[in-house]
N, CA, C and O of each residue as an XYZ file, in Angstrom:
716
protein
N     -14.740    -60.235     31.756
C     -15.948    -59.884     31.024
C     -15.622    -59.225     29.696
O     -16.289    -59.529     28.708
N     -14.657    -58.359     29.614
C     -14.139    -57.735     28.395
C     -15.178    -57.235     27.402
O     -15.382    -57.817     26.336
N     -15.817    -56.155     27.779
C     -16.717    -55.456     26.859
C     -15.913    -54.656     25.853
O     -16.372    -54.374     24.746
N     -14.708    -54.297     26.256
C     -13.766    -53.591     25.396
C     -12.524    -54.474     25.282
O     -11.931    -54.848     26.294
N     -12.140    -54.801     24.075
C     -10.967    -55.648     23.887
C      -9.688    -54.837     24.046
O      -9.688    -53.610     23.947
N      -8.605    -55.552     24.294
C      -7.301    -54.917     24.392
C      -6.962    -54.202     23.084
O      -6.421    -53.096     23.104
N      -7.273    -54.818     21.965
C      -6.975    -54.212     20.660
C      -7.729    -52.897     20.470
O      -7.158    -51.929     19.967
N      -8.991    -52.847     20.860
C      -9.783    -51.620     20.723
C      -9.234    -50.539     21.653
O      -9.112    -49.380     21.256
N      -8.906    -50.915     22.881
C      -8.364    -49.935     23.830
C      -7.035    -49.377     23.337
O      -6.793    -48.175     23.444
N      -6.169    -50.238     22.796
C      -4.880    -49.767     22.284
C      -5.073    -48.828     21.096
O      -4.343    -47.849     20.946
N      -6.046    -49.127     20.268
C      -6.338    -48.236     19.136
C      -6.825    -46.879     19.652
O      -6.418    -45.833     19.146
N      -7.697    -46.905     20.661
C      -8.212    -45.672     21.264
C      -7.080    -44.859     21.886
O      -7.071    -43.630     21.813
N      -6.121    -45.564     22.501
C      -4.974    -44.913     23.134
C      -3.872    -44.565     22.131
O      -2.903    -43.892     22.481
N      -4.019    -45.020     20.896
C      -3.028    -44.832     19.837
C      -1.689    -45.444     20.219
O      -0.641    -44.807     20.120
N      -1.751    -46.703     20.660
C      -0.558    -47.447     21.061
C      -0.410    -48.643     20.128
O      -1.368    -49.378     19.891
N       0.798    -48.830     19.600
C       1.024    -49.961     18.695
C       1.945    -51.031     19.284
O       2.009    -52.140     18.754
N       2.650    -50.724     20.357
C       3.553    -51.706     20.974
C       2.798    -52.569     21.981
O       1.652    -52.285     22.329
N       3.462    -53.627     22.441
C       2.789    -54.553     23.366
C       3.402    -54.556     24.762
O       2.992    -55.349     25.610
N       4.373    -53.688     25.014
C       5.058    -53.688     26.306
C       4.133    -53.388     27.485
O       4.396    -53.837     28.601
N       3.066    -52.644     27.260
C       2.182    -52.248     28.363
C       0.816    -52.931     28.305
O      -0.142    -52.460     28.919
N       0.727    -54.022     27.582
C      -0.555    -54.722     27.442
C      -1.148    -55.123     28.788
O      -2.357    -55.011     28.992
N      -0.305    -55.592     29.705
C      -0.808    -56.006     31.026
C      -1.413    -54.822     31.770
O      -2.465    -54.951     32.396
N      -0.758    -53.683     31.705
C      -1.261    -52.476     32.378
C      -2.585    -52.044     31.764
O      -3.531    -51.711     32.478
N      -2.645    -52.052     30.453
C      -3.875    -51.630     29.760
C      -5.009    -52.589     30.087
O      -6.148    -52.156     30.263
N      -4.717    -53.889     30.173
C      -5.772    -54.863     30.502
C      -6.293    -54.635     31.921
O      -7.495    -54.753     32.160
N      -5.409    -54.311     32.858
C      -5.846    -53.988     34.228
C      -6.771    -52.776     34.197
O      -7.794    -52.754     34.881
N      -6.413    -51.773     33.407
C      -7.250    -50.572     33.298
C      -8.610    -50.903     32.684
O      -9.630    -50.381     33.132
N      -8.637    -51.757     31.672
C      -9.910    -52.166     31.061
C     -10.783    -52.871     32.091
O     -11.952    -52.528     32.267
N     -10.202    -53.864     32.775
C     -10.960    -54.631     33.773
C     -11.478    -53.724     34.883
O     -12.625    -53.854     35.312
N     -10.639    -52.811     35.342
C     -11.038    -51.890     36.403
C     -12.119    -50.928     35.937
O     -13.066    -50.649     36.673
N     -11.984    -50.424     34.726
C     -12.996    -49.503     34.190
C     -14.339    -50.205     34.064
O     -15.374    -49.626     34.392
N     -14.333    -51.444     33.594
C     -15.586    -52.202     33.479
C     -16.203    -52.442     34.856
O     -17.420    -52.345     35.015
N     -15.379    -52.752     35.840
C     -15.868    -52.950     37.207
C     -16.448    -51.650     37.770
O     -17.499    -51.662     38.410
N     -15.762    -50.535     37.529
C     -16.257    -49.234     37.984
C     -17.624    -48.936     37.361
O     -18.548    -48.524     38.062
N     -17.752    -49.141     36.057
C     -19.019    -48.861     35.369
C     -20.121    -49.771     35.901
O     -21.249    -49.318     36.100
N     -19.816    -51.037     36.134
C     -20.805    -51.964     36.693
C     -21.253    -51.506     38.082
O     -22.446    -51.505     38.386
N     -20.291    -51.118     38.921
C     -20.620    -50.645     40.270
C     -21.413    -49.346     40.227
O     -22.356    -49.164     40.997
N     -21.037    -48.454     39.338
C     -21.681    -47.141     39.239
C     -23.122    -47.246     38.730
O     -23.986    -46.470     39.140
N     -23.374    -48.196     37.848
C     -24.693    -48.304     37.210
C     -25.568    -49.416     37.756
O     -26.789    -49.372     37.607
N     -24.962    -50.410     38.385
C     -25.731    -51.581     38.817
C     -25.978    -52.566     37.691
O     -26.796    -53.474     37.838
N     -25.290    -52.407     36.571
C     -25.478    -53.275     35.410
C     -24.574    -54.502     35.523
O     -23.421    -54.412     35.944
N     -25.125    -55.633     35.138
C     -24.399    -56.896     35.112
C     -23.796    -57.083     33.719
O     -24.512    -57.064     32.717
N     -22.479    -57.265     33.666
C     -21.796    -57.549     32.413
C     -21.350    -58.997     32.421
O     -20.915    -59.510     33.452
N     -21.453    -59.655     31.287
C     -21.069    -61.066     31.203
C     -20.434    -61.373     29.855
O     -20.446    -60.547     28.942
N     -19.878    -62.580     29.746
C     -19.179    -63.002     28.530
C     -20.061    -63.786     27.570
O     -19.554    -64.627     26.829
N     -21.338    -63.541     27.561
C     -22.208    -64.196     26.588
C     -23.296    -65.053     27.187
O     -24.283    -65.339     26.508
N     -23.161    -65.474     28.426
C     -24.199    -66.284     29.071
C     -24.782    -65.474     30.219
O     -24.182    -65.364     31.288
N     -25.967    -64.906     29.979
C     -26.581    -64.046     30.976
C     -27.685    -64.706     31.773
O     -28.390    -64.033     32.525
N     -27.856    -66.058     31.618
C     -28.932    -66.719     32.366
C     -28.503    -66.946     33.808
O     -27.417    -67.457     34.078
N     -29.364    -66.562     34.710
C     -29.100    -66.633     36.145
C     -30.280    -67.305     36.822
O     -31.428    -67.094     36.430
N     -30.008    -68.100     37.820
C     -31.052    -68.631     38.692
C     -30.684    -68.224     40.109
O     -29.577    -68.491     40.576
N     -31.620    -67.577     40.787
C     -31.371    -67.200     42.173
C     -32.662    -67.282     42.976
O     -33.758    -67.115     42.441
N     -32.511    -67.543     44.263
C     -33.643    -67.625     45.174
C     -33.834    -66.261     45.832
O     -32.915    -65.695     46.423
N     -35.067    -65.751     45.707
C     -35.371    -64.403     46.188
C     -36.408    -64.445     47.301
O     -37.257    -65.335     47.348
N     -36.322    -63.474     48.188
C     -37.270    -63.366     49.295
C     -38.625    -62.887     48.796
O     -38.702    -62.072     47.877
N     -39.690    -63.393     49.401
C     -41.041    -62.965     49.090
C     -41.573    -62.019     50.144
O     -40.822    -61.506     50.973
N     -42.897    -61.791     50.102
C     -43.546    -60.953     51.093
C     -43.664    -59.497     50.706
O     -44.147    -58.691     51.501
N     -43.243    -59.137     49.520
C     -43.300    -57.747     49.067
C     -44.117    -57.665     47.775
O     -44.590    -58.681     47.265
N     -44.275    -56.459     47.258
C     -44.986    -56.251     45.994
C     -44.151    -56.690     44.793
O     -44.687    -56.920     43.709
N     -42.846    -56.805     44.990
C     -41.956    -57.116     43.880
C     -40.861    -58.076     44.309
O     -40.479    -58.126     45.478
N     -40.365    -58.832     43.352
C     -39.161    -59.631     43.544
C     -38.021    -58.819     42.946
O     -38.175    -58.223     41.879
N     -36.882    -58.792     43.623
C     -35.772    -57.934     43.196
C     -34.534    -58.770     42.854
O     -33.664    -58.958     43.705
N     -34.448    -59.271     41.618
C     -33.223    -59.975     41.216
C     -32.009    -59.059     41.346
O     -32.131    -57.839     41.236
N     -30.848    -59.645     41.578
C     -29.649    -58.851     41.818
C     -28.921    -58.437     40.542
O     -28.132    -57.492     40.572
N     -29.161    -59.111     39.437
C     -28.483    -58.790     38.177
C     -29.424    -57.984     37.295
O     -30.604    -58.308     37.155
N     -28.870    -56.910     36.693
C     -29.706    -56.012     35.909
C     -28.973    -55.543     34.666
O     -27.742    -55.540     34.661
N     -29.669    -55.150     33.621
C     -31.115    -55.144     33.449
C     -31.657    -56.547     33.213
O     -30.973    -57.415     32.671
N     -32.896    -56.745     33.631
C     -33.576    -58.010     33.372
C     -34.048    -57.968     31.927
O     -34.841    -57.105     31.549
N     -33.557    -58.901     31.124
C     -33.935    -58.953     29.713
C     -35.156    -59.836     29.489
O     -36.015    -59.522     28.665
N     -35.230    -60.937     30.222
C     -36.384    -61.833     30.135
C     -36.415    -62.710     31.380
O     -35.388    -62.941     32.018
N     -37.595    -63.190     31.712
C     -37.772    -64.116     32.834
C     -38.298    -65.415     32.240
O     -39.326    -65.429     31.564
N     -37.584    -66.503     32.498
C     -37.979    -67.794     31.916
C     -38.660    -68.719     32.914
O     -39.250    -69.724     32.518
N     -38.588    -68.401     34.191
C     -39.271    -69.242     35.162
C     -39.283    -68.661     36.557
O     -38.321    -68.031     36.995
N     -40.397    -68.886     37.255
C     -40.521    -68.508     38.663
C     -41.138    -69.695     39.371
O     -42.248    -70.115     39.044
N     -40.416    -70.239     40.346
C     -40.872    -71.407     41.080
C     -41.060    -71.039     42.542
O     -40.175    -70.458     43.169
N     -42.241    -71.390     43.083
C     -42.493    -71.237     44.513
C     -41.899    -72.471     45.180
O     -42.489    -73.549     45.114
N     -40.742    -72.330     45.819
C     -40.042    -73.486     46.384
C     -40.754    -74.062     47.608
O     -40.449    -75.173     48.040
N     -41.692    -73.316     48.158
C     -42.442    -73.808     49.318
C     -43.365    -74.964     48.929
O     -43.564    -75.897     49.707
N     -43.928    -74.894     47.714
C     -44.858    -75.952     47.292
C     -44.550    -76.497     45.892
O     -45.356    -77.238     45.331
N     -43.403    -76.141     45.330
C     -42.959    -76.589     43.998
C     -43.926    -76.247     42.870
O     -44.021    -76.981     41.886
N     -44.640    -75.140     43.010
C     -45.538    -74.683     41.947
C     -44.823    -73.657     41.080
O     -44.183    -72.732     41.581
N     -44.943    -73.839     39.770
C     -44.371    -72.890     38.813
C     -45.369    -71.760     38.614
O     -46.545    -72.000     38.340
N     -44.898    -70.531     38.753
C     -45.744    -69.359     38.515
C     -45.596    -68.996     37.038
O     -44.670    -68.272     36.672
N     -46.492    -69.487     36.194
C     -46.363    -69.276     34.750
C     -47.064    -68.018     34.260
O     -46.745    -67.510     33.185
N     -48.009    -67.513     35.032
C     -48.715    -66.288     34.657
C     -48.884    -65.422     35.899
O     -48.568    -65.834     37.015
N     -49.390    -64.212     35.677
C     -49.703    -63.339     36.809
C     -48.569    -62.428     37.213
O     -48.620    -61.831     38.288
N     -47.539    -62.300     36.380
C     -46.432    -61.427     36.716
C     -45.897    -60.764     35.445
O     -46.138    -61.224     34.328
N     -45.175    -59.687     35.650
C     -44.506    -58.976     34.558
C     -43.183    -58.457     35.103
O     -43.001    -58.359     36.316
N     -42.268    -58.129     34.215
C     -40.983    -57.624     34.705
C     -40.635    -56.294     34.050
O     -41.044    -55.985     32.931
N     -39.863    -55.530     34.803
C     -39.255    -54.317     34.284
C     -37.759    -54.621     34.176
O     -37.358    -55.780     34.289
N     -36.955    -53.627     33.964
C     -35.511    -53.855     33.873
C     -34.878    -54.178     35.225
O     -33.768    -54.709     35.274
N     -35.576    -53.861     36.337
C     -34.970    -54.099     37.647
C     -35.806    -54.935     38.610
O     -35.298    -55.316     39.664
N     -37.061    -55.236     38.297
C     -37.894    -55.983     39.256
C     -38.952    -56.820     38.554
O     -39.244    -56.631     37.373
N     -39.520    -57.753     39.317
C     -40.615    -58.593     38.842
C     -41.827    -58.270     39.704
O     -41.785    -58.374     40.930
N     -42.907    -57.876     39.037
C     -44.109    -57.416     39.726
C     -45.264    -58.381     39.502
O     -45.337    -59.048     38.470
N     -46.156    -58.448     40.465
C     -47.400    -59.179     40.281
C     -48.282    -58.354     39.351
O     -48.343    -57.131     39.482
N     -48.975    -59.016     38.404
C     -49.859    -58.277     37.501
C     -51.122    -57.804     38.201
O     -51.813    -56.915     37.703
N     -51.426    -58.389     39.347
C     -52.571    -57.960     40.133
C     -52.090    -56.892     41.099
O     -51.353    -57.179     42.042
N     -52.512    -55.664     40.857
C     -52.038    -54.551     41.677
C     -52.273    -54.813     43.161
O     -53.361    -55.216     43.573
N     -51.233    -54.575     43.950
C     -51.337    -54.711     45.390
C     -51.145    -56.124     45.919
O     -51.156    -56.327     47.133
N     -50.971    -57.101     45.044
C     -50.779    -58.482     45.487
C     -49.321    -58.701     45.856
O     -48.414    -58.394     45.082
N     -49.113    -59.239     47.053
C     -47.758    -59.518     47.516
C     -47.332    -60.911     47.057
O     -48.158    -61.815     46.925
N     -46.036    -61.068     46.818
C     -45.487    -62.388     46.588
C     -45.516    -63.111     47.933
O     -45.271    -62.488     48.966
N     -45.806    -64.394     47.940
C     -45.881    -65.157     49.187
C     -44.647    -64.960     50.048
O     -43.522    -64.923     49.548
N     -44.872    -64.834     51.356
C     -43.772    -64.590     52.287
C     -42.843    -65.799     52.376
O     -43.265    -66.949     52.254
N     -41.572    -65.495     52.590
C     -40.592    -66.547     52.811
C     -39.210    -66.111     52.365
O     -39.045    -65.449     51.340
N     -38.224    -66.496     53.155
C     -36.841    -66.182     52.819
C     -36.395    -67.141     51.725
O     -36.505    -68.358     51.867
N     -35.892    -66.578     50.634
C     -35.442    -67.330     49.461
C     -36.508    -68.308     48.978
O     -36.195    -69.427     48.571
N     -37.760    -67.885     49.025
C     -38.886    -68.735     48.641
C     -39.049    -68.857     47.129
O     -39.466    -69.906     46.638
N     -38.729    -67.805     46.388
C     -39.008    -67.763     44.961
C     -37.740    -67.997     44.148
O     -36.815    -67.185     44.180
N     -37.701    -69.115     43.416
C     -36.556    -69.429     42.549
C     -36.854    -68.844     41.170
O     -37.765    -69.286     40.470
N     -36.069    -67.848     40.804
C     -36.291    -67.116     39.558
C     -35.143    -67.418     38.586
O     -33.967    -67.320     38.938
N     -35.513    -67.783     37.370
C     -34.536    -67.974     36.303
C     -34.780    -66.873     35.287
O     -35.897    -66.693     34.802
N     -33.730    -66.144     34.974
C     -33.886    -64.991     34.095
C     -32.592    -64.715     33.344
O     -31.521    -65.185     33.727
N     -32.709    -63.951     32.279
C     -31.564    -63.496     31.507
C     -31.366    -62.027     31.842
O     -32.322    -61.251     31.870
N     -30.119    -61.651     32.096
C     -29.857    -60.271     32.502
C     -28.532    -59.780     31.959
O     -27.660    -60.562     31.581
N     -28.407    -58.479     31.930
C     -27.144    -57.838     31.639
C     -26.814    -57.682     30.173
O     -27.651    -57.875     29.292
N     -25.570    -57.326     29.947
C     -25.047    -57.093     28.607
C     -23.766    -57.885     28.398
O     -22.984    -58.084     29.328
N     -23.564    -58.332     27.165
C     -22.275    -58.880     26.775
C     -21.646    -57.913     25.781
O     -22.195    -56.840     25.530
N     -20.508    -58.277     25.217
C     -19.794    -57.353     24.332
C     -20.587    -57.012     23.072
O     -20.323    -55.988     22.443
N     -21.552    -57.849     22.690
C     -22.356    -57.581     21.500
C     -23.584    -56.723     21.769
O     -24.148    -56.140     20.843
N     -24.000    -56.642     23.018
C     -25.247    -55.935     23.318
C     -25.075    -54.686     24.183
O     -26.040    -53.955     24.405
N     -23.872    -54.436     24.668
C     -23.652    -53.283     25.540
C     -23.898    -51.982     24.766
O     -23.426    -51.839     23.638
N     -24.627    -51.043     25.357
C     -24.844    -49.760     24.682
C     -23.525    -49.047     24.389
O     -22.581    -49.113     25.177
N     -23.475    -48.374     23.259
C     -22.255    -47.696     22.826
C     -21.818    -46.628     23.831
O     -20.619    -46.386     23.973
N     -22.742    -45.994     24.520
C     -22.389    -44.990     25.520
C     -21.615    -45.584     26.684
O     -20.727    -44.934     27.236
N     -21.943    -46.811     27.062
C     -21.208    -47.489     28.138
C     -19.812    -47.856     27.649
O     -18.829    -47.670     28.367
N     -19.726    -48.375     26.435
C     -18.420    -48.731     25.868
C     -17.519    -47.481     25.793
O     -16.327    -47.549     26.093
N     -18.099    -46.355     25.394
C     -17.331    -45.108     25.306
C     -16.853    -44.662     26.688
O     -15.718    -44.209     26.835
N     -17.705    -44.787     27.691
C     -17.305    -44.415     29.053
C     -16.137    -45.280     29.530
O     -15.216    -44.780     30.176
N     -16.174    -46.577     29.213
C     -15.078    -47.473     29.594
C     -13.787    -47.035     28.912
O     -12.738    -46.975     29.553
N     -13.853    -46.731     27.629
C     -12.658    -46.277     26.910
C     -12.130    -44.962     27.476
O     -10.917    -44.782     27.580
N     -13.014    -44.046     27.841
C     -12.574    -42.789     28.449
C     -11.876    -43.028     29.784
O     -10.876    -42.378     30.089
N     -12.395    -43.948     30.572
C     -11.749    -44.279     31.845
C     -10.370    -44.887     31.612
O      -9.409    -44.533     32.295
N     -10.273    -45.794     30.653
C      -8.978    -46.401     30.337
C      -7.986    -45.311     29.909
O      -6.836    -45.312     30.349
N      -8.425    -44.397     29.065
C      -7.564    -43.300     28.603
C      -7.073    -42.465     29.790
O      -5.883    -42.168     29.893
N      -7.989    -42.090     30.678
C      -7.596    -41.265     31.829
C      -6.662    -42.015     32.753
O      -5.691    -41.453     33.261
N      -6.956    -43.278     32.968
C      -6.064    -44.075     33.815
C      -4.683    -44.217     33.210
O      -3.677    -44.127     33.915
N      -4.631    -44.440     31.908
C      -3.350    -44.615     31.225
C      -2.541    -43.315     31.214
O      -1.343    -43.325     31.499
N      -3.186    -42.215     30.889
C      -2.453    -40.946     30.793
C      -2.095    -40.368     32.155
O      -1.243    -39.482     32.237
N      -2.723    -40.844     33.227
C      -2.435    -40.352     34.577
C      -1.704    -41.380     35.426
O      -1.745    -41.311     36.655
N      -1.035    -42.332     34.783
C      -0.277    -43.334     35.543
C       0.716    -42.633     36.456
O       1.437    -41.728     36.037
N       0.739    -43.065     37.701
C       1.650    -42.449     38.657
C       1.145    -41.122     39.192
O       1.803    -40.482     40.013
N      -0.028    -40.710     38.723
C      -0.597    -39.440     39.168
C      -1.614    -39.653     40.260
O      -1.376    -40.407     41.204
N      -2.757    -38.985     40.134
C      -3.777    -39.018     41.176
C      -4.426    -40.391     41.327
O      -4.651    -40.846     42.449
N      -4.728    -41.049     40.224
C      -5.265    -42.401     40.287
C      -4.102    -43.353     40.391
O      -2.980    -42.986     40.042
N      -4.329    -44.563     40.859
C      -3.218    -45.501     40.950
C      -3.710    -46.935     40.979
O      -4.840    -47.217     41.378
N      -2.840    -47.833     40.548
C      -3.123    -49.251     40.615
C      -3.043    -49.661     42.080
O      -2.224    -49.134     42.833
N      -3.891    -50.597     42.480
C      -3.888    -51.014     43.879
C      -2.553    -51.658     44.241
O      -1.815    -52.103     43.362
N      -2.246    -51.705     45.524
C      -0.978    -52.254     45.997
C      -0.805    -53.714     45.580
O       0.316    -54.163     45.341
N      -1.907    -54.451     45.493
C      -1.829    -55.862     45.108
C      -1.653    -56.014     43.602
O      -1.441    -57.123     43.111
N      -1.741    -54.905     42.863
C      -1.580    -54.966     41.419
C      -2.864    -55.262     40.683
O      -2.860    -55.420     39.462
N      -3.963    -55.337     41.409
C      -5.254    -55.626     40.800
C      -6.132    -54.393     40.891
O      -6.170    -53.723     41.923
N      -6.822    -54.102     39.833
C      -7.764    -52.996     39.869
C      -7.085    -51.643     39.788
O      -5.864    -51.540     39.672
N      -7.891    -50.630     39.851
C      -7.414    -49.259     39.732
C      -8.300    -48.390     40.606
O      -9.512    -48.601     40.664
N      -7.717    -47.427     41.279
C      -8.455    -46.523     42.155
C      -8.899    -45.305     41.363
O      -8.104    -44.400     41.111
N     -10.179    -45.280     40.966
C     -10.705    -44.175     40.155
C     -11.028    -42.958     41.001
O     -11.269    -41.880     40.458
N     -11.038    -43.107     42.331
C     -11.414    -42.000     43.198
C     -10.442    -40.840     43.096
O     -10.830    -39.691     43.306
N      -9.186    -41.120     42.777
C      -8.196    -40.064     42.693
C      -8.313    -39.206     41.445
O      -7.776    -38.099     41.403
N      -9.002    -39.698     40.438
C      -9.172    -38.944     39.196
C     -10.539    -38.276     39.183
O     -11.487    -38.778     39.788
N     -10.637    -37.161     38.503
C     -11.944    -36.518     38.336
C     -12.673    -37.230     37.200
O     -12.392    -36.997     36.025
N     -13.606    -38.093     37.563
C     -14.388    -38.828     36.558
C     -15.856    -38.424     36.646
O     -16.737    -39.159     36.201
N     -16.113    -37.244     37.228
C     -17.497    -36.816     37.437
C     -18.265    -36.670     36.126
O     -19.468    -36.930     36.082
N     -17.585    -36.260     35.063
C     -18.283    -36.137     33.782
C     -18.676    -37.508     33.241
O     -19.735    -37.658     32.632
N     -17.828    -38.501     33.460
C     -18.148    -39.863     33.022
C     -19.281    -40.415     33.883
O     -20.211    -41.030     33.360
N     -19.213    -40.203     35.184
C     -20.290    -40.661     36.069
C     -21.615    -40.023     35.671
O     -22.657    -40.677     35.709
N     -21.579    -38.758     35.293
C     -22.797    -38.070     34.867
C     -23.358    -38.702     33.593
O     -24.571    -38.874     33.472
N     -22.482    -39.048     32.639
C     -22.941    -39.701     31.407
C     -23.539    -41.077     31.681
O     -24.410    -41.538     30.943
N     -23.074    -41.728     32.735
C     -23.549    -43.076     33.061
C     -24.892    -43.068     33.794
O     -25.538    -44.111     33.892
N     -25.323    -41.919     34.307
C     -26.576    -41.859     35.083
C     -27.762    -42.442     34.335
O     -28.594    -43.122     34.935
N     -27.854    -42.190     33.043
C     -29.013    -42.673     32.289
C     -29.049    -44.196     32.183
O     -30.074    -44.765     31.806
N     -27.951    -44.855     32.509
C     -27.899    -46.314     32.442
C     -28.108    -46.968     33.812
O     -28.127    -48.194     33.913
N     -28.264    -46.161     34.863
C     -28.365    -46.722     36.216
C     -29.494    -47.717     36.350
O     -30.611    -47.472     35.893
N     -29.201    -48.841     36.977
C     -30.170    -49.901     37.202
C     -30.320    -50.225     38.677
O     -30.910    -51.246     39.030
N     -29.796    -49.376     39.536
C     -29.888    -49.624     40.966
C     -31.282    -49.244     41.444
O     -31.816    -48.201     41.066
N     -31.850    -50.076     42.259
C     -33.163    -49.776     42.835
C     -32.965    -48.898     44.046
O     -32.064    -49.131     44.852
N     -33.799    -47.898     44.173
C     -33.712    -47.039     45.359
C     -34.562    -47.631     46.465
O     -35.594    -48.252     46.212
N     -34.118    -47.432     47.681
C     -34.814    -47.972     48.843
C     -35.622    -46.832     49.459
O     -35.138    -45.710     49.611
N     -36.874    -47.158     49.810
C     -37.691    -46.171     50.475
C     -38.650    -45.575     49.609
O     -39.419    -44.714     50.039
């Protein structure tokens, strides 16, 4: 997904050599994954259009990728009718415009096509900064509390104190609460 390029991360780390590029790229990828997991935000490489089948029977349809930037189509797969009006969307859900109206019941009944998430051109600067801070902490604490996974993929952020970064990311959270 690369919201932060290797060149930008190296500049942030004040590194001019290329011997550790692979390590830095792992840290970038892991930091982006951590931020996505922490916030519920979908990051992509420029194509954010998604089509997914969602369950009905509730007041809202809950697409899995967030934030929802636009909805281009909703199809009732039970009868092949396109729902062109009567709904609105927020950053995390699609609601009926008629208060209290449920979407028709059915498992994976509603085929929703929508654009979601951020790419490297649209990601908020605060998220990009959090990713760079994570990369910096991971790089400067190599062999310390945080560590690269045994398979060589990803990074374990649990060993580092990233509570201040997690706190900064709260305002970007897109996870829906249950209950």
